[in-house]
C-alpha positions in Angstrom: 160.4 85.3 -30.6 157.0 85.9 -29.0 156.1 85.7 -25.3 153.6 83.2 -24.1 151.8 82.6 -20.8 151.6 78.9 -20.0 149.3 77.5 -17.3 149.5 74.0 -15.9 145.9 73.1 -14.8 144.7 70.3 -12.5 141.2 69.0 -11.7 140.6 68.4 -8.0 137.6 67.6 -5.8 136.6 70.3 -3.4 135.2 69.9 0.1 131.7 69.8 -1.3 132.6 66.9 -3.6 132.4 69.0 -6.7 135.2 69.0 -9.2 137.1 72.3 -9.8 140.1 73.4 -11.8 143.1 74.9 -10.1 146.3 76.3 -11.6 149.4 74.5 -10.5 151.8 76.9 -12.0 152.0 79.8 -14.4 155.1 80.4 -16.5 156.0 83.1 -19.1 158.3 81.8 -21.9 159.7 83.2 -25.1 159.2 80.9 -28.0 158.7 80.7 -31.8 155.1 79.5 -31.5 152.6 77.8 -29.1 154.0 74.4 -29.6 157.5 75.6 -28.8 156.2 77.5 -25.8 154.5 74.3 -24.5 157.6 72.3 -24.8 159.8 74.9 -23.1 157.3 75.4 -20.3 157.0 71.6 -19.7 160.8 71.4 -19.3 160.8 74.4 -16.9 157.9 73.0 -14.9 159.5 69.6 -14.5 162.8 71.3 -13.4 161.1 73.6 -10.9 158.9 70.8 -9.5 161.6 68.1 -9.6 159.4 65.9 -11.8 160.1 63.4 -14.5 156.9 64.3 -16.4 154.6 67.3 -16.1 151.4 65.2 -16.0 152.3 64.0 -12.5 151.1 67.4 -11.2 148.8 68.7 -14.0 146.0 67.4 -16.2 146.4 69.9 -19.0 148.2 72.9 -20.3 146.8 76.2 -21.5 148.9 78.4 -23.7 148.1 82.0 -24.6 150.1 84.7 -26.3 151.1 87.4 -23.7 149.3 90.7 -24.1 151.5 93.8 -24.0 150.1 97.3 -24.3 151.2 99.2 -27.4 
């Protein structure tokens, strides 16, 4: 399994009326691939936030392989 960093991102309006992107949560998960990492992170995010669906607190998900020094 590989390790992935999964970020749950949300668009919000700032005080100046401009839209900006904020990170609602960052999780590290072990998974077979990016799709598996996304699904595992969705489950964990919903459990941690007591949600029925991840999209209640985020607009999109960014998945990236974790970088480890050799």
